[in-house]
C-alpha positions as CSV (number, residue, x, y, z in Angstrom):
1,M,7.4,18.8,25.9
2,N,10.8,17.7,24.7
3,L,12.1,19.9,21.8
4,T,15.6,18.4,21.7
5,G,14.9,15.3,19.7
6,P,12.4,13.4,17.6
7,A,9.3,12.0,19.3
8,R,9.4,8.3,19.9
9,L,6.6,5.8,19.9
10,S,6.6,3.6,22.9
11,T,5.7,0.0,22.2
12,A,5.8,-1.1,25.8
13,G,2.8,-3.1,26.7
14,S,1.4,-3.2,23.2
15,D,1.3,-5.6,20.3
16,L,3.2,-3.1,18.1
17,A,6.6,-4.4,19.1
18,S,5.7,-7.9,17.9
19,A,3.5,-7.0,15.0
20,P,4.6,-8.6,11.7
21,N,5.9,-6.4,8.9
22,P,2.9,-6.0,6.4
23,W,5.3,-5.9,3.5
24,D,6.4,-9.4,4.3
25,A,2.8,-10.7,4.2
26,L,1.9,-9.0,0.9
27,R,0.9,-11.6,-1.7
28,V,-0.6,-11.8,-5.2
29,G,-4.3,-10.9,-5.0
30,A,-3.9,-8.5,-2.2
31,R,-5.5,-5.0,-2.3
32,V,-3.2,-2.0,-2.1
33,L,-3.4,1.7,-2.6
34,A,-1.5,2.8,-5.7
35,A,-0.4,6.3,-6.7
36,Y,-2.1,7.6,-9.9
37,W,-0.8,10.3,-12.2
38,N,-2.9,11.7,-15.1
39,E,-1.8,12.2,-18.7
40,K,-0.1,15.5,-17.7
41,R,1.9,13.6,-15.1
42,E,0.1,15.4,-12.3
43,F,-0.4,13.4,-9.1
44,E,-4.1,12.7,-8.6
45,G,-4.1,10.5,-5.5
46,F,-4.1,6.9,-4.4
47,W,-6.6,4.4,-5.8
48,L,-7.4,0.8,-4.9
49,A,-5.5,-1.8,-6.9
50,T,-4.9,-5.6,-7.0
51,V,-1.4,-7.1,-6.9
52,K,-0.9,-9.3,-9.9
53,R,2.8,-10.0,-9.6
54,I,5.7,-9.1,-7.2
55,E,9.2,-9.4,-8.5
56,N,12.6,-7.6,-8.5
57,G,11.4,-4.9,-6.0
58,E,8.5,-4.0,-8.3
59,F,4.8,-4.6,-8.3
60,T,2.6,-5.4,-11.2
61,L,-0.9,-4.0,-10.4
62,E,-4.4,-3.8,-11.8
63,W,-6.9,-1.1,-10.9
64,F,-9.6,-2.7,-8.7
65,D,-12.5,-0.7,-10.2
66,A,-11.2,-0.8,-13.8
67,P,-9.7,-4.3,-14.6
68,E,-10.3,-3.5,-18.3
69,Y,-7.3,-1.2,-18.2
70,P,-3.9,-2.9,-18.7
71,A,-1.9,-4.0,-15.7
72,F,0.9,-1.6,-14.8
73,K,4.2,-1.6,-12.9
74,S,4.8,0.4,-9.7
75,A,7.7,0.9,-7.3
76,P,7.0,0.1,-3.6
77,R,7.4,3.9,-2.8
78,N,4.2,4.4,-4.8
79,V,2.2,1.7,-3.1
80,G,0.4,1.8,0.3
81,I,-0.7,-1.3,2.2
82,V,-4.4,-1.3,3.2
83,H,-5.2,-2.0,6.8
84,P,-6.0,-5.8,7.2
85,E,-9.5,-5.1,8.5
86,F,-10.4,-2.9,5.5
87,R,-13.3,-4.4,3.4
88,V,-13.5,-3.6,-0.2
89,S,-17.2,-4.5,-0.4
90,S,-19.8,-2.9,1.8
91,K,-21.6,-6.3,2.0
C-alpha cells in the first residue's frame, strides 16, 4: 500500500479514458438529481428533477414527481448526473 500520495485510477485498457464528459451531453429534458433543502434550510437529500433550461452556469429544474411546484434554479454543484442506464419508470 502506498501511503505517500493520493490513489490514482488507472484507465489503461478501459473505456474510461475515452468516455465523454456527461456534463457536455446534458440537455433540456434530461433527468438529474437535485439537492433539496427544507423550509428551515436543512439539507434533506437529492431528488429526481427534470432540466428545463441551462444558461449562464445555472440550471432551471422542475421536480420530476411534483411538476405542479414551480421551476427553480440550481447551481451545478447542487446537481448530480444520473447514470445513462438509469430508468425512471419500472416499466
